[in-house]
TORNUGU-369255 format. One line per field, with one value per residue (C-alpha): residue in one letter; chain; residue number from 1; x, y, z. Coordinates in nm, 4 decimals. Layout:
N
res: [A/...]
chain: [A/...]
n: [NUM/...]
x: [X/...]
y: [Y/...]
z: [Z/...]
REM end
This chain:
401
res: [M/V/T/P/D/Q/A/R/L/N/Q/I/K/L/S/L/Q/K/N/N/L/D/A/L/I/L/L/H/P/E/N/I/L/M/A/T/G/M/F/P/G/S/S/H/V/V/A/I/V/D/V/D/G/K/V/T/I/L/T/P/W/W/R/E/Q/F/V/L/T/E/S/W/A/H/E/V/A/C/F/D/W/C/K/P/R/S/Q/I/D/P/D/K/A/V/T/D/W/L/K/N/W/Q/T/G/S/G/I/E/K/I/G/A/D/L/T/V/H/H/Y/S/P/N/K/M/P/S/E/C/F/T/Y/E/K/I/K/K/T/L/G/T/V/F/P/V/A/R/D/A/S/D/Q/I/N/S/L/K/A/I/K/T/S/K/E/I/E/K/L/R/I/S/H/E/A/I/R/V/G/V/E/V/F/Y/Q/E/V/K/V/G/I/R/E/I/D/L/A/A/E/I/N/A/A/V/I/R/M/V/G/H/K/G/S/K/Y/V/F/C/E/T/P/Q/I/T/S/G/P/D/R/T/Y/V/A/D/T/L/S/N/H/P/T/P/R/K/I/Q/A/G/D/I/V/L/L/E/L/G/A/H/V/D/G/Y/W/A/D/I/T/R/A/V/V/V/G/T/P/S/D/I/Q/V/K/L/H/Q/A/V/L/A/A/Q/A/A/A/I/D/A/Y/Y/P/G/K/S/T/G/E/T/L/C/Q/S/A/W/T/A/M/R/E/A/G/F/E/K/G/V/T/H/F/L/G/H/G/L/G/F/A/Y/H/E/D/G/P/T/L/G/P/G/E/N/V/V/I/C/P/G/H/V/T/S/I/E/P/G/L/Y/W/R/A/E/D/Q/L/I/G/G/I/R/V/E/E/N/V/V/W/G/C/R/P/K/E/V/E/I/L/S/D/F/Y/R/G/L/E/K/S]
chain: [A/A/A/A/A/A/A/A/A/A/A/A/A/A/A/A/A/A/A/A/A/A/A/A/A/A/A/A/A/A/A/A/A/A/A/A/A/A/A/A/A/A/A/A/A/A/A/A/A/A/A/A/A/A/A/A/A/A/A/A/A/A/A/A/A/A/A/A/A/A/A/A/A/A/A/A/A/A/A/A/A/A/A/A/A/A/A/A/A/A/A/A/A/A/A/A/A/A/A/A/A/A/A/A/A/A/A/A/A/A/A/A/A/A/A/A/A/A/A/A/A/A/A/A/A/A/A/A/A/A/A/A/A/A/A/A/A/A/A/A/A/A/A/A/A/A/A/A/A/A/A/A/A/A/A/A/A/A/A/A/A/A/A/A/A/A/A/A/A/A/A/A/A/A/A/A/A/A/A/A/A/A/A/A/A/A/A/A/A/A/A/A/A/A/A/A/A/A/A/A/A/A/A/A/A/A/A/A/A/A/A/A/A/A/A/A/A/A/A/A/A/A/A/A/A/A/A/A/A/A/A/A/A/A/A/A/A/A/A/A/A/A/A/A/A/A/A/A/A/A/A/A/A/A/A/A/A/A/A/A/A/A/A/A/A/A/A/A/A/A/A/A/A/A/A/A/A/A/A/A/A/A/A/A/A/A/A/A/A/A/A/A/A/A/A/A/A/A/A/A/A/A/A/A/A/A/A/A/A/A/A/A/A/A/A/A/A/A/A/A/A/A/A/A/A/A/A/A/A/A/A/A/A/A/A/A/A/A/A/A/A/A/A/A/A/A/A/A/A/A/A/A/A/A/A/A/A/A/A/A/A/A/A/A/A/A/A/A/A/A/A/A/A/A/A/A/A/A/A/A/A/A/A/A/A/A/A/A/A/A/A/A/A/A/A/A/A/A/A/A/A]
n: [1/2/3/4/5/6/7/8/9/10/11/12/13/14/15/16/17/18/19/20/21/22/23/24/25/26/27/28/29/30/31/32/33/34/35/36/37/38/39/40/41/42/43/44/45/46/47/48/49/50/51/52/53/54/55/56/57/58/59/60/61/62/63/64/65/66/67/68/69/70/71/72/73/74/75/76/77/78/79/80/81/82/83/84/85/86/87/88/89/90/91/92/93/94/95/96/97/98/99/100/101/102/103/104/105/106/107/108/109/110/111/112/113/114/115/116/117/118/119/120/121/122/123/124/125/126/127/128/129/130/131/132/133/134/135/136/137/138/139/140/141/142/143/144/145/146/147/148/149/150/151/152/153/154/155/156/157/158/159/160/161/162/163/164/165/166/167/168/169/170/171/172/173/174/175/176/177/178/179/180/181/182/183/184/185/186/187/188/189/190/191/192/193/194/195/196/197/198/199/200/201/202/203/204/205/206/207/208/209/210/211/212/213/214/215/216/217/218/219/220/221/222/223/224/225/226/227/228/229/230/231/232/233/234/235/236/237/238/239/240/241/242/243/244/245/246/247/248/249/250/251/252/253/254/255/256/257/258/259/260/261/262/263/264/265/266/267/268/269/270/271/272/273/274/275/276/277/278/279/280/281/282/283/284/285/286/287/288/289/290/291/292/293/294/295/296/297/298/299/300/301/302/303/304/305/306/307/308/309/310/311/312/313/314/315/316/317/318/319/320/321/322/323/324/325/326/327/328/329/330/331/332/333/334/335/336/337/338/339/340/341/342/343/344/345/346/347/348/349/350/351/352/353/354/355/356/357/358/359/360/361/362/363/364/365/366/367/368/369/370/371/372/373/374/375/376/377/378/379/380/381/382/383/384/385/386/387/388/389/390/391/392/393/394/395/396/397/398/399/400/401]
x: [0.9016/0.5823/0.2335/0.1206/-0.1734/-0.3679/-0.6429/-0.3813/-0.2170/-0.5559/-0.6344/-0.3027/-0.3638/-0.7073/-0.5758/-0.3044/-0.5629/-0.7971/-0.5151/-0.3671/-0.0282/0.2021/0.3535/0.4028/0.7541/0.7689/1.0518/0.9084/0.8835/0.5116/0.4350/0.6838/0.5214/0.1817/0.3010/0.5405/0.4366/0.7893/0.9027/1.2232/1.4482/1.7064/1.7262/1.7420/1.5004/1.2763/0.9549/0.7898/0.4482/0.3364/-0.0107/0.0056/0.0754/0.4395/0.6483/1.0153/1.2392/1.5746/1.7748/2.1302/2.3233/2.3316/1.9513/1.9029/1.8269/1.5933/1.4018/1.3800/1.2453/1.0221/0.8563/0.6359/0.8544/0.8635/1.2086/1.4810/1.7742/2.0714/2.3287/2.6699/2.6990/2.9139/3.1441/3.5147/3.6769/3.3398/3.2670/2.9138/2.6623/2.3323/2.1080/2.2949/2.3000/1.9206/1.8736/2.1111/1.9323/1.5973/1.7251/1.8338/1.5168/1.2987/1.4781/1.4169/1.0669/0.9108/0.7378/0.6610/0.4007/0.4766/0.3426/0.5579/0.5323/0.6751/0.4927/0.5113/0.3693/0.5128/0.3028/0.4706/0.8022/1.0810/1.0770/1.3730/1.6681/1.5153/1.2463/1.5061/1.5578/1.3551/1.5000/1.4737/1.7695/1.6028/1.2587/1.4019/1.5472/1.2335/1.1141/1.4316/1.4078/1.0388/0.8425/0.5640/0.6396/0.3476/0.3049/0.0748/0.0861/-0.2901/-0.3545/-0.1121/-0.2720/-0.6185/-0.4899/-0.3368/-0.6519/-0.8539/-0.6909/-0.7146/-0.8030/-0.4340/-0.3298/-0.5971/-0.4653/-0.1204/-0.2767/-0.4343/-0.0803/0.0408/-0.2398/-0.1550/0.1977/0.0733/-0.1760/0.1138/0.2331/-0.1080/-0.1205/0.2170/0.0865/-0.2033/0.0096/0.3048/0.1444/0.1606/0.2449/0.6172/0.7065/0.8606/0.6931/1.0110/1.0464/0.6931/0.7577/1.0685/0.8794/0.6107/0.8626/1.0605/0.7425/0.6388/0.9721/1.0040/0.7132/0.9599/0.9010/0.5296/0.3510/0.6606/0.7243/1.0753/1.0792/0.8944/0.9338/0.7903/0.7841/0.8837/0.5591/0.4185/0.3314/0.1743/0.0519/-0.1210/-0.3585/-0.1061/0.0542/-0.2602/-0.4451/-0.2218/-0.3454/-0.0297/0.0417/0.3516/0.5488/0.4274/0.7398/0.7810/0.9646/1.1278/0.8071/0.6941/0.3266/0.1153/-0.1984/-0.5123/-0.3252/-0.4809/-0.2125/-0.2295/-0.0558/-0.0170/0.1439/0.2391/0.4201/0.4474/0.5140/0.6874/0.5648/0.2030/0.1051/-0.1071/-0.1809/-0.3742/-0.4379/-0.5491/-0.6211/-0.6019/-0.6390/-0.3940/-0.6249/-1.0038/-1.1257/-1.3216/-1.6751/-1.5641/-1.2913/-1.5429/-1.7859/-1.5223/-1.4172/-1.7729/-1.8351/-1.5296/-1.6490/-1.9985/-1.8444/-1.6699/-2.0035/-2.1820/-1.9360/-1.9798/-2.3567/-2.3457/-2.1562/-2.3266/-2.0832/-2.0399/-2.2486/-2.0916/-1.8091/-1.5241/-1.7266/-2.0362/-1.8626/-1.6686/-1.9765/-2.1617/-1.8849/-1.8632/-2.2409/-2.2224/-1.9603/-2.1572/-2.4692/-2.2705/-2.1930/-1.8318/-1.8384/-1.5536/-1.3300/-1.3341/-1.0057/-0.9154/-1.0575/-1.1798/-0.9365/-0.6980/-0.6073/-0.3388/-0.1913/0.1061/0.2053/0.1422/-0.0724/-0.1737/-0.2778/-0.6398/-0.9180/-0.9468/-1.2372/-1.2795/-1.4638/-1.4724/-1.3583/-1.5853/-1.4251/-1.6764/-1.5853/-1.6032/-1.5491/-1.1830/-1.0936/-0.8817/-0.8817/-0.8335/-1.1353/-0.9737/-1.2100/-1.0633/-1.1708/-0.9369/-1.1138/-1.0822/-1.3549/-1.4227/-1.1694/-0.9682/-0.7651/-0.8780/-0.6641/-0.7297/-0.8801/-0.8503/-0.9269/-0.8073/-0.9119/-0.8252/-1.1130/-1.1756/-1.4968/-1.7331/-1.9810/-2.2956/-2.4322/-2.2689/-2.0350/-1.6651/-1.3903/-1.2135/-0.8576/-0.7662/-1.0545/-0.8816/-0.9027/-0.9786/-1.0919/-1.0182/-0.9002/-0.6107/-0.7118]
y: [0.3193/0.1630/0.2644/0.5679/0.5378/0.8160/0.8077/0.8826/1.1620/1.3143/1.3160/1.4904/1.7449/1.8290/1.8563/2.1017/2.3106/2.3103/2.4114/2.6746/2.4990/2.4594/2.1278/1.8744/1.7908/1.4494/1.3137/1.0158/0.6637/0.6027/0.9393/0.8830/0.5477/0.7067/0.9725/0.7647/0.3993/0.3285/0.2241/0.4266/0.1876/0.4582/0.7708/1.1183/1.0365/1.3320/1.3175/1.6286/1.6364/1.9611/2.0884/1.9519/1.6029/1.5982/1.3773/1.4490/1.2332/1.3245/1.0256/0.9325/0.8293/0.4528/0.4299/0.5964/0.2743/0.1448/0.4690/0.4740/0.1181/0.1094/0.4593/0.6518/0.9629/1.1859/1.3093/1.1582/1.3592/1.2339/1.3730/1.2410/1.0891/0.8179/0.7998/0.7459/1.0571/1.2365/1.4673/1.5537/1.6284/1.4742/1.7238/2.0131/1.8363/1.7995/2.1616/2.2872/2.0851/2.2154/2.5743/2.5186/2.3307/2.6095/2.8692/2.6736/2.5549/2.8769/2.6786/2.9188/2.7625/2.4180/2.1815/1.9218/1.6374/1.8360/1.6491/1.2708/1.0421/0.6896/0.4396/0.1398/-0.0400/0.0805/-0.1182/0.0441/0.2621/0.5631/0.5747/0.6537/0.9964/1.2962/1.5289/1.8189/2.0045/1.9852/2.0800/2.3892/2.5167/2.4903/2.8298/2.9802/2.7978/2.8664/3.1885/2.9767/2.6547/2.4975/2.1942/1.9813/1.6715/1.6665/1.7096/1.4262/1.1987/1.2665/1.1620/0.8431/0.7439/0.6810/0.4038/0.3752/0.0534/-0.0042/0.0434/-0.1994/-0.4590/-0.4067/-0.4655/-0.7902/-0.9154/-0.8173/-1.0170/-1.3188/-1.3019/-1.2689/-1.5490/-1.7923/-1.6851/-1.7446/-2.0970/-2.1713/-2.0412/-2.2831/-2.5744/-2.5334/-2.4221/-2.7164/-2.8185/-2.7731/-2.5252/-2.2015/-1.8733/-1.7474/-2.0662/-2.0420/-1.6734/-1.7668/-2.0173/-1.7632/-1.4894/-1.7210/-1.8245/-1.4604/-1.3297/-1.6287/-1.4674/-1.2252/-1.2587/-1.3386/-1.1627/-0.9615/-0.8343/-0.6943/-0.6675/-0.8280/-0.7068/-0.9036/-0.7481/-1.0075/-1.1946/-1.1203/-1.4501/-1.4524/-1.7671/-1.8621/-1.6620/-1.4132/-1.3088/-1.2998/-1.0990/-0.7958/-0.6171/-0.4059/-0.5285/-0.3099/-0.4819/-0.8389/-0.9867/-1.3640/-1.5238/-1.8645/-1.9686/-2.3163/-2.3426/-2.5664/-2.7695/-2.5585/-2.2330/-1.9475/-1.8429/-1.5052/-1.4098/-1.0381/-1.0135/-0.7139/-0.7363/-0.5443/-0.6213/-0.3363/-0.0913/-0.2005/-0.3280/-0.6075/-0.6346/-0.9270/-1.1114/-1.4680/-1.6687/-2.0421/-2.2801/-2.5718/-2.8631/-2.8453/-2.4944/-2.4472/-2.3179/-1.9685/-1.9537/-2.0444/-1.7782/-1.5112/-1.5957/-1.5978/-1.2560/-1.1094/-1.2361/-1.0998/-0.7626/-0.7600/-0.8435/-0.5739/-0.3075/-0.4056/-0.4142/-0.0543/0.0791/0.3383/0.5014/0.8721/0.8546/0.6184/0.7478/0.5703/0.6270/0.4688/0.1518/0.1134/0.1466/-0.1060/-0.3570/-0.2791/-0.3157/-0.6652/-0.7697/-0.6100/-0.7908/-1.1165/-1.0457/-0.9393/-0.5610/-0.5658/-0.7429/-0.4499/-0.2609/-0.1050/0.0598/-0.1174/-0.0331/0.1932/0.2955/0.1037/0.0470/0.2771/0.2157/-0.0466/0.2095/0.5177/0.8449/0.7774/0.6933/0.5478/0.3378/0.4404/0.6562/1.0235/0.9544/1.1644/1.1221/0.9801/0.6366/0.6440/0.4030/0.3367/0.3753/0.0746/-0.0082/-0.2935/-0.4290/-0.5836/-0.6285/-0.8105/-0.9410/-0.9864/-1.1869/-1.2680/-1.4789/-1.4380/-1.7078/-1.7673/-1.5668/-1.6802/-1.4600/-1.2624/-1.3377/-1.0938/-1.1386/-0.8698/-0.8331/-0.5654/-0.4301/-0.2007/-0.0072/-0.0249/0.1885/0.0398/-0.0124/-0.3073/-0.3661/-0.4403/-0.6367/-0.8413/-0.8487/-1.0957/-1.3347/-1.6583/-1.9001/-1.7417/-2.0388/-2.1022/-2.4581/-2.5730/-2.5919]
z: [-2.3202/-2.1822/-2.3026/-2.1014/-1.8657/-2.0332/-1.7746/-1.5017/-1.7098/-1.7688/-1.4027/-1.3251/-1.6035/-1.4664/-1.1124/-1.2242/-1.4026/-1.1076/-0.8660/-1.1070/-1.1339/-1.4306/-1.3184/-1.0382/-0.9205/-0.7541/-0.5433/-0.3550/-0.5050/-0.4755/-0.6346/-0.9158/-0.9788/-1.0124/-1.2553/-1.4724/-1.4469/-1.3172/-0.9774/-0.9560/-0.7695/-0.6902/-0.4827/-0.6420/-0.9284/-1.0045/-1.2093/-1.3556/-1.5144/-1.6780/-1.7415/-2.1008/-1.9714/-2.0716/-1.8420/-1.7759/-1.5523/-1.4113/-1.2984/-1.1951/-1.5043/-1.4288/-1.4390/-1.7820/-1.9780/-1.7076/-1.7070/-2.0867/-2.0920/-1.7848/-1.7824/-2.0171/-1.9870/-2.2899/-2.1935/-1.9794/-1.8377/-1.6380/-1.4012/-1.2992/-0.9643/-0.8116/-1.1141/-1.0391/-0.8975/-0.8949/-0.6057/-0.7097/-0.4404/-0.5672/-0.3917/-0.5563/-0.8919/-0.8856/-0.7791/-1.0518/-1.3162/-1.2057/-1.2365/-1.5932/-1.6727/-1.5313/-1.7480/-2.0606/-1.9857/-1.8542/-1.5807/-1.2924/-1.0621/-0.9343/-0.6722/-0.5004/-0.2510/0.0303/0.3061/0.2919/0.5579/0.5509/0.7467/0.5853/0.5719/0.3462/0.0251/-0.1495/-0.0335/-0.2055/0.0652/0.3286/0.1833/0.2864/0.0167/0.2623/0.0962/-0.2445/-0.1068/0.0610/-0.2679/-0.4801/-0.3659/-0.5051/-0.8364/-0.9141/-0.8578/-0.6956/-0.5173/-0.3198/-0.1042/-0.3181/-0.0979/-0.0352/-0.4065/-0.4905/-0.2227/-0.3646/-0.7111/-0.5744/-0.3943/-0.7124/-0.9096/-1.2876/-1.4658/-1.5528/-1.1919/-1.0718/-1.3184/-1.1626/-0.8204/-0.9408/-1.0263/-0.6807/-0.5247/-0.7402/-0.5883/-0.2305/-0.2786/-0.3142/0.0318/0.1763/0.0259/0.1867/0.5191/0.5214/0.3902/0.6292/0.9615/1.2003/1.5528/1.6264/1.3518/1.4762/1.3828/1.2196/1.0091/0.8884/0.8026/0.6085/0.3951/0.3138/0.2304/-0.0055/-0.1862/-0.2537/-0.3697/-0.6082/-0.7991/-0.9717/-1.3415/-1.3004/-1.5851/-1.6644/-1.3175/-1.2472/-0.8739/-0.5801/-0.2219/0.0734/0.4147/0.6707/0.7309/1.0721/1.2383/1.5779/1.7499/2.0747/2.2945/2.4365/2.1029/1.8857/2.1548/2.0787/1.7660/1.7062/1.3540/1.3134/1.5855/1.5790/1.4326/1.4103/1.7049/1.7805/1.9549/1.8437/1.7412/1.9573/1.9070/1.9366/1.8674/1.6715/1.4181/1.2467/0.9248/0.8415/0.4981/0.2983/-0.0419/-0.3628/-0.7251/-0.9107/-0.6428/-0.6317/-0.2869/-0.1444/0.2276/0.3725/0.7027/0.7554/1.0698/1.1167/1.4098/1.4370/1.4949/1.5441/1.6178/1.9419/1.9393/2.0506/1.7836/1.5164/1.6422/1.6485/1.2908/1.1738/1.3327/1.1591/0.8182/0.8877/0.9655/0.6272/0.4552/0.6512/0.5417/0.1789/0.2125/0.3507/0.0469/-0.1709/-0.4104/-0.3565/-0.0347/0.2158/0.4222/0.6061/0.9250/0.7719/0.6610/0.9805/1.2035/0.9910/1.0511/1.4239/1.4544/1.3075/1.5621/1.8493/1.7449/1.7512/2.1182/2.0759/2.1372/2.3917/2.1415/1.8918/1.9261/1.5930/1.2846/0.9725/0.6910/0.5071/0.1582/-0.0239/-0.3657/-0.4188/-0.0519/0.2120/0.3910/0.1960/0.3557/0.2612/0.2475/0.5944/0.7166/1.0745/1.3255/1.2373/0.8812/0.6644/0.3241/0.0826/-0.0634/-0.4474/-0.7364/-0.7844/-0.4183/-0.3011/0.0704/0.3102/0.5037/0.8174/1.1091/1.4009/1.7407/2.0330/2.2984/2.6628/2.8266/3.1974/3.2957/2.9755/2.7225/2.3761/2.1517/1.8341/1.4963/1.2057/0.8325/0.5934/0.2337/-0.0194/-0.2314/-0.5169/-0.4468/-0.7444/-0.9364/-0.7932/-0.4375/-0.2574/-0.5451/-0.4800/-0.6442/-0.3768/-0.5001/-0.2321/-0.3010/-0.1993/0.0875/0.4203/0.6304/0.9967/0.9276/0.7078/0.3405]
REM end
């Protein structure tokens, strides 16, 4: 059993009291991680946290020892599944167990993660499950079963000190990938080969500071004016294209260590950057600084910070190159539901929020396509004005290091 994150458990208890609930029932990996300290690594794991802070985990039998070792659960229960000659339906097994547990516990009013928005790649098979059958039965098991997804997302948005320390480790892992990017990018290397080198470097960080699992999304490498000009970071997969002299090369890299995510972007020019490339890069860095300078804890909103960054890029003469928002929440997922730094985002940014800051410019001169430059940092917003911890505070230059 790992040492409980008491700050996290206290937050959950207060949230349950505020929302008049007896317990949270959690089915999805990032929510289980928040409530138990354990990245489940299997489907059909269920975490329950009651209003007294007691944590119960139901797991398939083969994960029992892992759960006992890696979580702070007070109680671990198992069900048979996938044993020889076993015909057990896991959805039914979970529901049957919940019925028996409810009878013994007296829990009546529960909230659950009934609505889950995944804006990120799958990092384990358990994310492929929607658990719709189980969710539909909760109303028959408990007298009151509410969708607590917004409540759970609000809890996840504010990270505890222990969770931030886990995020620091994730960024130490992803830093190695960034170093390989700058070392290996060169004329003639294919995008896919560069991506493979970066991926291998990151996943070799398994074991770093006791980590059990490292996942690295296939690094997104785009090169040259045509490919970097398109800002769709969810479909910019590396290709066999060979990098050429003078190319802008973008790296979009997402990875997690034991479920805690890092998400960064770097831009480099192969060779000597042109004047316009340098100016674009400088404007992007100025936009990041402007967003941080605009931060006042408990007052600034996602709209405020985004507009500050956009103003900096407009003042640098690049208004038409602004095509996307400033940032998103992250930590338990590659992209969390919030907070978002963008137009119309009125959520107030508070100490403990963790977001990306990723201004980008995608530029076409009158007679020439230049391409795109984006730099993405991950920050923990602090307790004082203009105070952030930059988790990804490593080399971000436009030239090879």
